[in-house]
C-alpha positions in Angstrom: 59.5 49.9 -121.3 56.7 48.6 -122.7 53.6 49.9 -124.4 51.3 48.8 -120.5 53.8 50.0 -118.5 54.0 53.4 -120.3 49.8 53.4 -119.9 50.1 52.5 -116.0 52.3 55.0 -115.1 50.5 58.2 -117.9 47.8 56.9 -115.2 49.0 57.4 -112.5 50.7 60.4 -113.0 47.0 61.6 -114.7 45.4 60.1 -111.1 47.8 62.1 -109.0 46.5 65.8 -111.2 43.1 65.3 -111.2 43.8 64.1 -107.2 45.0 67.5 -106.6 42.8 69.2 -108.5 39.5 68.0 -107.0 37.5 69.4 -104.8 37.4 67.5 -101.1 35.0 68.5 -98.5 37.3 68.0 -95.8 35.5 67.6 -92.4 37.6 66.9 -88.8 36.2 64.2 -87.1 35.1 65.8 -83.4 37.5 66.6 -80.8 38.4 64.2 -78.3 40.6 66.1 -75.6 43.4 64.8 -74.5 43.8 67.6 -71.6 42.1 68.0 -68.4 39.1 69.6 -68.0 39.7 72.8 -65.5 38.0 72.6 -62.0 37.2 75.7 -60.5 34.9 75.4 -58.2 35.9 73.5 -55.2 34.5 70.3 -53.8 32.9 72.3 -50.8 31.1 74.5 -53.0 30.0 72.4 -55.5 28.6 70.5 -52.2 26.9 73.9 -51.7 25.4 74.3 -54.9 24.1 70.5 -55.1 22.4 70.5 -51.7 20.6 74.4 -52.4 19.5 73.3 -56.1 17.6 70.5 -54.2 16.3 73.4 -51.6 14.9 74.8 -54.4 13.4 71.8 -56.5 11.2 71.0 -52.8 10.8 74.6 -51.5 10.2 76.8 -53.9 9.6 74.4 -56.7 9.0 74.7 -60.8 6.3 75.6 -62.8 5.2 73.3 -66.0 2.6 76.2 -67.5 -0.5 74.6 -69.6 0.5 71.5 -70.0 -1.6 69.2 -67.5 -0.4 66.1 -68.8 3.4 66.8 -67.6 1.7 67.5 -63.6 0.1 64.2 -63.5 3.1 62.8 -64.9 5.1 64.9 -62.3 2.3 63.9 -59.5 2.5 59.8 -60.2 6.0 60.1 -59.5 5.8 61.1 -56.6 6.1 65.5 -56.6 4.1 67.7 -54.9 1.7 70.2 -57.3 0.3 73.2 -56.2 -1.4 74.7 -59.5 0.8 74.8 -61.9 3.5 74.7 -59.4 5.8 70.8 -59.2 8.0 71.0 -55.7 10.1 67.6 -56.2 10.8 65.7 -52.9 14.9 66.3 -52.2 16.3 63.6 -54.2 13.3 62.3 -56.8 14.7 64.6 -59.9 17.7 63.5 -59.0 17.4 59.3 -59.2 15.1 60.3 -62.1 18.2 61.7 -64.0 20.3 58.6 -63.3 18.6 57.0 -66.3 19.8 59.5 -69.1 23.1 57.9 -71.4 26.1 60.2 -70.2 27.0 59.6 -74.6 24.9 58.7 -77.3 25.9 59.2 -80.6 24.2 61.2 -83.4 24.2 59.9 -86.6 24.1 61.6 -89.3 23.2 60.5 -92.9 26.2 59.9 -93.8 27.7 58.1 -90.9 31.0 59.2 -91.6 29.9 62.2 -90.2 28.4 60.6 -87.4 29.2 62.5 -84.0 29.4 61.2 -80.0 28.4 63.6 -77.5 29.4 63.2 -74.2 33.0 61.9 -72.2 35.9 63.4 -73.3 34.0 64.6 -76.7 33.3 67.8 -78.4 31.0 68.8 -81.2 30.8 72.3 -82.2 27.8 73.5 -83.8 27.0 77.4 -85.6 25.3 79.4 -84.7 21.4 79.3 -83.7 17.9 81.6 -83.7 19.4 85.0 -84.8 16.7 87.0 -87.0 19.1 89.4 -88.7 21.5 88.7 -90.8 25.0 90.8 -92.1 28.0 90.5 -94.3 28.4 89.7 -98.0 28.5 93.7 -98.9 24.4 93.8 -98.2 25.1 95.3 -93.6 22.4 94.4 -91.4 18.6 93.5 -92.4 16.7 90.7 -91.6 17.2 87.1 -92.6 15.8 85.7 -95.8 15.8 81.4 -96.6 17.8 82.0 -98.9 20.6 83.5 -96.2 19.7 80.3 -94.9 20.5 78.6 -97.0 23.9 79.8 -97.3 24.8 79.4 -93.8 24.0 75.7 -94.3 26.2 75.4 -97.9 29.1 77.2 -95.5 28.6 74.5 -92.4 29.1 71.8 -94.9 32.3 73.6 -96.3 33.5 74.9 -92.8 36.2 71.8 -92.5 36.3 72.3 -88.2 32.7 72.5 -88.4 30.9 69.2 -87.1 27.2 70.2 -87.2 25.2 71.6 -88.8 23.0 72.8 -86.3 19.6 74.3 -86.3 18.1 77.9 -86.7 21.5 79.3 -88.3 19.1 82.4 -88.9 15.5 82.6 -89.0 14.4 83.3 -92.4 11.5 86.0 -92.3 10.5 85.5 -95.5 8.8 82.5 -95.2 5.2 81.8 -92.8 6.0 80.8 -89.3 4.4 78.2 -89.1 6.0 76.3 -92.5 9.4 77.8 -92.0 10.7 74.8 -90.4 9.9 72.6 -93.6 12.2 74.5 -95.6 15.4 74.8 -93.1 14.8 70.9 -91.8 14.9 70.6 -96.2 17.8 72.4 -96.1 20.0 70.5 -93.5 18.8 67.1 -95.1 20.0 68.1 -98.8 22.7 71.0 -98.2 24.4 69.1 -96.2 25.3 65.7 -94.6 25.9 66.4 -91.4 24.0 65.7 -88.3 21.7 68.5 -87.3 18.6 70.0 -85.3 15.2 69.9 -85.1 12.5 72.6 -84.3 11.7 73.3 -80.7 8.9 76.4 -82.1 5.6 74.2 -81.0 5.4 70.5 -80.8 3.8 69.5 -84.1 6.5 70.6 -86.2 9.1 68.6 -83.4 6.8 66.0 -84.5 7.3 66.7 -88.2 10.8 66.9 -87.6 10.9 63.3 -86.4 8.8 62.5 -89.5 11.1 64.0 -92.2 14.0 62.1 -90.4 12.1 59.0 -90.1 12.1 59.8 -94.5 15.5 60.0 -94.4 17.1 57.7 -92.2 14.9 54.5 -93.9 13.1 54.6 -90.4 15.0 55.5 -86.8 15.1 52.0 -85.5 15.5 54.0 -81.7 18.4 55.4 -83.5 19.5 59.3 -82.2 19.8 61.3 -85.3 19.1 65.1 -83.6 20.0 66.8 -81.3 17.5 70.0 -80.2 17.7 73.1 -78.4 14.4 73.0 -75.4 15.2 76.3 -73.6 14.3 76.9 -70.3 12.2 79.9 -69.4 14.2 80.7 -66.4 13.4 81.6 -63.9 12.1 77.8 -62.9 9.6 77.9 -65.7 8.4 76.0 -68.5 6.4 76.5 -71.0 4.0 74.2 -72.9 5.7 75.1 -76.0 9.0 73.9 -75.4 8.1 70.8 -73.2 5.7 69.5 -75.8 8.9 69.3 -78.0 11.3 67.7 -74.8 8.0 64.8 -74.7 7.6 64.9 -78.7 11.6 63.8 -79.0 11.8 62.5 -75.7 9.1 60.1 -76.7 10.7 58.7 -80.4 14.5 59.0 -78.4 15.6 61.7 -80.0 18.2 64.5 -77.8 17.4 67.3 -76.4 19.6 70.1 -74.7 17.5 71.3 -71.5 19.8 74.8 -71.3 18.6 77.4 -69.1 18.5 80.7 -70.2 20.1 82.5 -67.9 21.3 86.6 -68.3 23.0 87.0 -65.0 21.2 89.9 -62.9 17.6 89.7 -64.8 16.9 85.5 -64.8 19.6 84.1 -61.9 21.3 85.6 -59.7 24.2 88.5 -59.9 26.5 85.7 -58.2 28.3 82.6 -59.1 26.7 80.5 -56.8 23.3 81.8 -56.6 23.6 81.2 -60.1 25.0 77.9 -61.0 21.8 76.8 -58.1 19.1 77.5 -59.6 21.1 76.7 -62.6 21.4 73.3 -62.1 17.9 72.5 -59.8 15.9 74.0 -63.3 18.0 71.0 -65.5 17.5 68.4 -62.9 14.0 68.9 -63.1 13.8 69.1 -67.0 16.0 65.9 -67.4 14.4 64.5 -64.7 10.9 65.3 -67.1 12.3 64.0 -70.2 13.0 60.6 -67.7 9.7 60.7 -66.7 8.4 60.6 -71.0 11.0 57.9 -71.8 13.6 56.3 -69.3 17.2 55.8 -70.9 16.2 59.3 -73.8 19.6 60.9 -74.3 19.4 64.5 -73.2 22.2 67.4 -72.4 22.9 69.6 -69.5 22.7 72.7 -71.3 24.2 76.4 -69.4 23.7 79.4 -71.8 25.5 82.1 -69.6 25.9 85.3 -69.8 25.6 88.8 -67.3 24.2 91.5 -67.9 25.4 95.7 -67.9 23.6 97.2 -65.0 23.8 100.3 -67.2 21.9 99.6 -69.9 20.4 96.1 -69.2 21.8 94.8 -72.5 23.8 91.6 -72.5 27.7 90.9 -71.8 29.7 88.6 -73.3 33.7 87.2 -72.6 32.8 87.9 -69.1 35.1 85.8 -66.2 31.8 86.0 -64.1 30.0 84.1 -67.0 33.3 81.7 -67.4 33.1 80.7 -63.5 29.9 79.4 -64.3 30.6 78.4 -67.4 33.7 76.2 -65.8 31.1 75.5 -62.7 28.7 74.1 -64.4 30.4 71.9 -66.4 31.7 70.5 -63.0 28.2 69.7 -62.3 27.2 68.0 -65.1 30.5 65.9 -64.6 28.7 64.6 -61.3 25.9 64.3 -62.9 26.9 62.1 -65.9 25.5 63.8 -68.2 26.8 65.3 -71.3 27.2 69.4 -71.2 26.2 71.8 -73.6 27.8 75.3 -72.7 30.2 78.5 -74.1 30.3 79.4 -78.3 31.5 82.1 -80.3 30.0 84.6 -77.8 30.3 88.4 -78.5 27.9 91.2 -78.0 30.1 93.6 -81.2 27.6 94.4 -84.0 30.5 94.0 -86.6 33.1 91.4 -86.5 35.9 94.2 -84.8 38.5 93.9 -82.1 36.2 93.4 -79.2 34.2 90.8 -81.3 37.9 88.9 -81.7 38.0 89.5 -77.7 34.9 88.2 -76.1 34.8 85.2 -78.9 38.9 84.1 -78.6 37.3 83.7 -74.4 34.2 81.9 -75.4 36.1 80.0 -76.9 38.5 78.4 -75.2 36.5 78.4 -71.7 34.2 75.8 -73.3 36.7 74.4 -74.1 38.5 73.9 -71.2 35.4 73.6 -69.2 34.8 70.6 -70.5 31.8 71.1 -72.8 30.4 68.5 -75.3 27.9 70.5 -77.9 29.1 74.0 -78.5 26.0 75.7 -80.0 26.7 79.0 -82.0 30.4 78.0 -82.0 30.7 80.0 -85.5 28.6 82.7 -86.6 27.3 85.0 -83.3 26.9 88.7 -84.2 25.4 91.2 -81.5 23.9 89.2 -78.7 22.7 86.2 -80.8 20.6 89.3 -82.7 23.0 88.6 -86.4 25.1 85.6 -88.0 27.7 86.9 -90.0 29.0 85.5 -93.1 32.5 87.2 -92.4 32.6 85.8 -89.1 31.2 83.1 -89.5 34.5 82.0 -91.3 36.6 83.4 -89.3 34.9 82.0 -86.3 35.5 78.3 -87.8 39.3 79.0 -89.1 39.8 79.2 -85.2 38.0 76.4 -84.3 41.0 74.4 -85.6 43.2 75.8 -82.6 40.4 74.6 -80.2 40.8 71.2 -82.0 44.6 71.3 -82.3 44.9 72.7 -78.3 43.1 69.7 -76.8 44.9 66.5 -78.9 47.4 67.8 -75.9 51.2 67.1 -76.4 52.8 64.2 -77.5 55.9 62.9 -75.8 56.8 59.6 -78.2 60.6 59.2 -79.9 59.4 61.9 -82.7 58.6 64.6 -80.6 60.8 64.2 -77.9 63.5 65.3 -81.4 66.5 64.3 -80.3 67.6 63.2 -82.7 66.9 66.7 -84.7 68.7 68.3 -81.2 72.2 66.6 -81.8 72.1 67.2 -85.7 72.2 71.0 -85.1 74.4 71.3 -81.7 75.3 74.4 -80.8 74.7 77.4 -83.1 72.5 75.8 -86.3 69.0 76.2 -88.1 66.6 73.2 -88.2 64.7 74.6 -91.4 66.5 71.8 -93.4 66.9 68.9 -90.6 65.5 66.0 -91.0 63.3 65.6 -88.2 61.5 69.1 -89.6 61.6 67.5 -93.2 59.7 65.0 -91.3 56.8 67.0 -89.6 57.3 70.7 -91.0 53.6 69.6 -92.8 51.8 68.8 -89.7 53.6 70.3 -87.2 51.9 73.3 -87.1 48.0 74.8 -86.7 47.9 76.1 -90.0 45.2 79.4 -90.7 42.7 79.7 -94.2 42.2 83.2 -92.8 44.1 85.4 -91.5 47.1 87.1 -93.1 51.1 86.1 -92.4 52.3 88.2 -95.5 55.1 90.6 -95.7 53.8 94.3 -95.2 55.0 94.8 -99.2 53.3 92.0 -100.0 49.9 92.5 -98.2 50.0 96.4 -99.3 49.9 95.2 -103.0 47.6 92.6 -102.6 45.1 95.0 -101.0 46.0 96.5 -97.6 42.6 93.7 -96.4 41.5 93.9 -92.9 40.5 90.5 -92.2 36.7 91.2 -92.5 37.8 91.7 -96.0 39.8 89.0 -96.4 36.9 86.7 -94.9 34.1 87.5 -97.4 36.4 87.2 -99.7 36.7 83.5 -98.1 33.0 82.8 -98.2 32.9 83.9 -101.9 35.1 80.7 -102.7 33.9 79.2 -100.5 30.2 79.2 -101.8 31.7 79.4 -105.2 33.8 75.8 -104.9 30.4 74.0 -103.1 29.1 71.3 -105.0 25.6 69.3 -102.8 26.4 66.0 -101.3 25.1 63.5 -103.1 21.8 61.6 -101.8 19.6 58.5 -103.0 16.8 60.3 -105.7 13.9 58.4 -104.0 14.6 59.7 -100.6 15.9 63.4 -102.6 11.4 63.3 -103.7 9.7 61.6 -100.6 11.0 65.1 -98.9 10.3 67.6 -101.5 7.0 65.7 -101.6 6.3 65.3 -98.1 7.5 69.7 -97.5 5.2 70.3 -100.8 2.3 68.6 -99.2 2.8 69.6 -95.0 2.7 73.5 -96.5 -0.2 73.1 -98.7 -1.6 71.5 -96.1 -2.3 75.1 -94.1 -2.5 78.6 -94.4 0.1 80.4 -94.3 0.4 81.7 -90.6 3.2 85.4 -89.2 2.6 84.0 -85.2 
């Protein structure tokens, strides 16, 4: 053996050892479903809902409050305006919605992390909006900016999560008029996955666009944000959310037009009645985005839950919410729009059995109903009031199940396994056969969290329950976290923008 050969072999071994020990930030590609959607409602029922939604828009109308520019846009489009009430002639909203794309790309600063939203895709994003956090030994408390950064890091480290999200928790230690700057800065610097913009005030949406101009070196009509625009159900579009939508649509940034439905409070108690209202609200919101800019990307949203008629508290993982989620998916497909719904929903106060049942029901409903963008896919507790570190990693682990289910079942020669059946024959076992040896590494989905060890080993290791295992995983992920690389000049420009904007205004907490 020559010296050169020895060096090559030694170097190869060192390289392989380095590869085995190097930190890998794995991120699975967004899901492309190879399984059918569940069509729960008949065409007859869907036709009734669509006709009734048009009747709602024409006869009852929707309110665009404190927004004269929106009223003028609708008047010019042919709607009837009475005060702030907009009555939309039958067919007008649907014709306007037709210019919205059925599928679009949201670009990430790391091109490998870009996602496709629409068609057969499913993009998973974390919890959004809770003012409280729970976990890491701290109990339930108000969220801080440091908590926010922790969630962004956990999202970046989570293999099955495709999107960094938006307000993963509400950092109450930062002034209301400034916190959007810190949150966007965290998404842009601590992760290289796609993210959401601010919608709490139109000027903050404009700040989001300007920061993206810095991050991406100009937008050039690329869609780099997907942002949540909630309808003030029933049938009301407030100036704050619509102002943000106007900014984003004009800049070709995507908005989720999402009715906020709590059945029995913000919508009728019946499934068909709720779907009628959801469709009417979505059509009005999507149509308005197209009045601002034809072709602007937009998502048919449906946040759906029912109500406990004894306490008034929202309930999650219920069969009625599932029926509405399935039905809304069918309506979205008939409109040719991307669909947002479902999530890791639970009313539980802790990451316990109730949380697991309700979350599993909601996640599986989302997968099977054809959801394209799933907000709240991990970390949600207490009806959305709390973002939990432990539940974040518990849910993120289970999102791997959705990936495997969505892949469908192969029936190629290798999957048929006839060679294995012939090799083993009656009374044998498959552990050592050639087919198993070729496929065992990828044959089954494997959890990175749950415990399958023998009782004796589990007891020796501290008899930890799932919450304890999740807490340990949170600490391990944070210890392994490394900030993704960024061009220093871009980082400096973002830092300076945030500092300049925050210095230009006094703190406001309203």
